[in-house]
C-alpha positions in Angstrom: 101.0 102.8 132.6 98.4 104.6 130.7 99.7 108.2 130.0 96.5 109.4 128.3 95.2 111.4 131.2 94.3 115.0 131.2 97.0 115.8 133.9 99.6 114.0 132.0 98.8 115.8 128.8 98.5 119.2 130.4 102.1 118.9 132.2 103.6 118.1 128.7 101.8 120.9 127.2 102.7 123.2 129.8 106.4 122.6 129.7 106.2 123.2 125.7 104.5 126.5 126.5 107.2 127.5 128.8 109.7 127.1 125.8 107.6 128.9 123.2 104.6 131.2 123.1 103.9 130.0 119.5 100.4 128.4 119.4 100.5 125.8 116.5 97.7 125.3 114.1 99.2 122.2 112.4 101.0 119.3 113.7 103.5 117.4 111.7 104.8 113.9 112.3 107.9 113.1 110.1 108.7 109.4 109.2 112.1 107.8 108.7 114.4 110.1 106.9 111.8 112.7 106.5 112.7 115.1 109.2 114.6 117.3 107.0 111.4 119.4 106.8 112.4 120.7 110.3 115.4 122.7 108.8 113.0 124.9 106.7 111.0 126.1 109.7 111.5 129.9 110.9 111.6 131.2 114.4 112.3 127.7 115.5 112.4 126.4 119.3 113.8 122.8 119.5 112.9 120.8 122.4 114.5 117.2 123.0 111.8 114.7 123.6 113.7 113.4 126.8 113.2 116.9 128.3 109.3 116.9 127.8 107.4 115.4 130.8 106.0 111.8 129.9 107.5 111.8 126.4 109.2 108.5 125.2 112.3 108.8 123.2 113.0 107.6 119.6 115.5 104.8 119.2 115.6 104.3 115.5 118.0 105.6 112.9 116.5 108.6 110.9 114.2 109.6 113.8 116.0 112.6 115.6 113.9 112.7 118.6 113.1 116.4 118.6 110.0 118.5 118.9 110.2 121.8 116.9 107.9 124.9 117.2 108.2 127.4 114.3 106.7 128.8 111.2 106.4 126.9 108.0 105.3 128.7 105.0 104.3 131.6 107.4 101.9 129.2 109.5 102.6 128.1 113.2 103.4 124.5 113.2 104.6 121.9 115.8 106.8 119.3 114.2 107.9 115.9 115.5 111.1 115.1 114.1 111.0 111.4 114.8 108.1 109.3 116.1 107.6 106.5 118.5 106.7 102.8 117.6 105.2 100.1 119.2 108.0 97.9 118.3 110.3 99.8 120.2 108.4 98.6 123.3 105.9 101.5 123.7 102.1 100.9 124.0 99.9 102.2 121.4 98.6 105.0 123.7 102.2 106.1 124.4 103.1 106.2 120.8 100.2 108.6 120.1 100.7 110.5 123.2 102.2 113.7 121.3 98.9 113.8 119.3 97.0 114.5 122.6 99.7 117.2 123.5 99.3 118.9 120.0 95.6 119.0 120.5 96.2 120.7 123.8 98.4 123.2 122.3 95.8 124.1 119.8 96.5 122.2 116.7 93.5 121.2 114.7 95.3 119.6 111.7 97.6 116.7 111.5 99.9 116.0 108.7 101.5 112.5 109.2 104.1 111.0 107.0 105.9 107.6 106.9 108.3 105.6 104.9 106.3 102.6 103.5 106.9 99.4 101.7 105.1 99.3 98.2 102.5 96.6 98.0 100.9 97.7 95.1 102.9 96.4 92.3 102.3 99.5 90.1 104.1 101.5 92.5 107.9 102.3 92.5 110.4 103.4 95.1 110.4 107.0 95.4 106.7 107.4 94.9 104.4 109.6 97.1 101.2 108.1 98.2 98.5 109.9 99.5 96.9 107.7 102.3 93.0 107.4 101.6 92.5 104.8 104.4 94.3 102.3 106.6 94.0 98.8 107.9 95.1 98.3 111.6 96.9 94.9 111.6 99.0 95.7 114.8 96.2 94.0 116.9 96.4 97.0 119.3 94.4 100.3 119.8 95.3 103.2 121.7 91.8 103.8 122.9 91.6 100.6 124.8 90.9 101.2 128.5 88.5 103.6 130.3 87.4 106.5 128.0 88.0 110.2 128.9 85.0 112.0 127.5 86.9 115.3 127.6 89.3 113.8 125.1 86.7 112.2 122.7 83.8 109.9 122.5 83.8 106.0 123.5 83.3 104.9 120.1 84.8 107.4 117.4 83.8 107.2 113.9 86.7 106.2 111.3 84.8 106.3 108.2 86.8 109.4 107.1 90.0 108.9 109.0 92.0 110.7 106.3 90.2 114.0 105.3 88.7 114.0 101.8 88.8 117.9 102.0 92.5 117.7 102.8 93.3 115.0 100.1 91.8 117.2 97.4 93.9 120.0 98.4 97.0 117.6 98.2 96.0 116.6 94.7 95.8 120.0 93.6 98.9 121.1 95.1 101.0 118.1 93.7 99.4 118.6 90.2 100.6 122.4 90.3 104.2 121.3 91.0 104.0 118.5 88.4 104.3 115.7 91.1 102.7 112.3 90.5 100.9 111.5 93.7 99.9 108.0 94.1 96.8 107.3 96.5 96.0 104.1 98.4 95.4 102.2 101.5 98.1 101.9 104.2 98.6 98.7 106.2 100.0 99.2 109.6 101.8 96.2 111.2 103.6 95.9 114.5 107.2 95.0 113.2 110.0 95.3 113.7 110.4 92.4 111.2 109.8 93.1 107.6 106.8 91.1 106.3 107.1 87.9 104.6 106.2 87.5 100.9 103.3 85.4 102.0 102.1 88.2 104.3 102.5 90.7 101.5 100.5 88.6 99.1 97.7 88.5 101.8 97.9 92.2 102.3 97.5 92.9 98.6 94.4 90.6 98.4 92.8 92.5 101.4 93.3 95.8 99.4 96.5 97.2 100.8 98.8 99.5 98.7 101.5 100.2 101.1 102.7 98.8 104.4 104.6 100.2 107.6 105.0 100.1 111.1 103.6 103.2 112.3 100.7 105.7 111.8 97.7 104.1 112.6 97.7 104.7 116.5 98.4 108.4 115.8 95.6 108.8 113.4 93.1 107.0 115.5 94.0 109.2 118.4 93.8 112.3 116.3 90.3 111.4 115.0 89.3 110.5 118.6 90.3 114.1 119.4 88.6 115.9 116.5 91.7 116.6 114.6 91.4 116.5 110.8 94.2 114.3 109.2 96.3 114.1 106.0 98.6 111.2 105.6 101.6 110.8 103.0 103.6 107.8 102.5 107.0 107.8 100.7 107.4 104.4 99.1 110.7 103.5 100.3 111.0 100.3 98.9 109.0 97.4 97.4 107.6 95.1 99.8 108.9 91.5 100.3 108.7 89.1 97.4 108.0 91.7 94.8 111.7 92.1 93.9 114.3 89.4 94.3 116.3 91.1 97.0 116.3 91.5 100.8 114.9 94.4 102.4 116.9 96.8 104.6 116.5 100.0 106.5 119.5 101.4 104.7 117.4 101.0 101.5 114.5 103.2 103.3 117.0 105.9 104.1 118.6 106.1 100.6 115.1 106.5 99.0 113.8 109.2 101.4 117.1 111.1 100.8 116.4 110.9 97.0 112.9 112.2 97.1 113.3 114.8 99.8 113.1 117.8 97.2 109.9 116.7 95.9 108.5 115.8 99.6 109.7 119.3 100.8 108.0 121.1 97.8 104.7 119.2 98.3 104.5 119.8 102.1 105.8 123.3 102.1 103.0 124.1 99.2 100.4 122.4 101.1 100.8 123.9 104.7 99.4 127.3 103.6 96.4 125.6 102.0 95.2 123.2 104.6 
């Protein structure tokens, strides 16, 4: 069932409005282990995903499954503590449904984060990478099907999926905090298996710097709706074949825990500037 209709979006938005009068300017989607940012909101209202009409639920460790409205660094935000993935069985239009709701609630900016595997061999676990672009290797697109012209144009431009303006601000904030901020291309794959070493070699040849199982559907939907996007990956592990060790979600969670202070400092410094 395609939930990307005006009535479904408005029903979800109306329910959220009934819980909070806050009008968010910025939407934030937190990746695996990065939902800690939600603890730093003020005047917070927490809404479980399962209470919101037409929302799916998060089933992955590190994704709390809560929508938070509040103020971060004095700015009204809507924060997703946990996201939805296509490997959980959701279609791309449903994984990105919350972005439509953010737009309906008034958000004009989206900060999307994820935990990603490092494909670029110059990277190290714990690095933060500014996403300059992405490659959609999922074989799916959230805009397939009839287009609602009220949501966006039939053929949206993706030549600047990740805002140059916002990336410049992020580099300034990171430099001011003494944070080394990598920059590169994020490859989005379907999952849930981690990639094979051969697939990682292919991704590197094709220009990928990091790889993950999320983000692309959300960003495509945001750009379709005219939302400006900034993306940050936490390099939680080196991708398959780079190090002589197996990959695990436990390593992802351990790394995000280790970098949370830098991540929090960067995001809270960014929000007032965006």
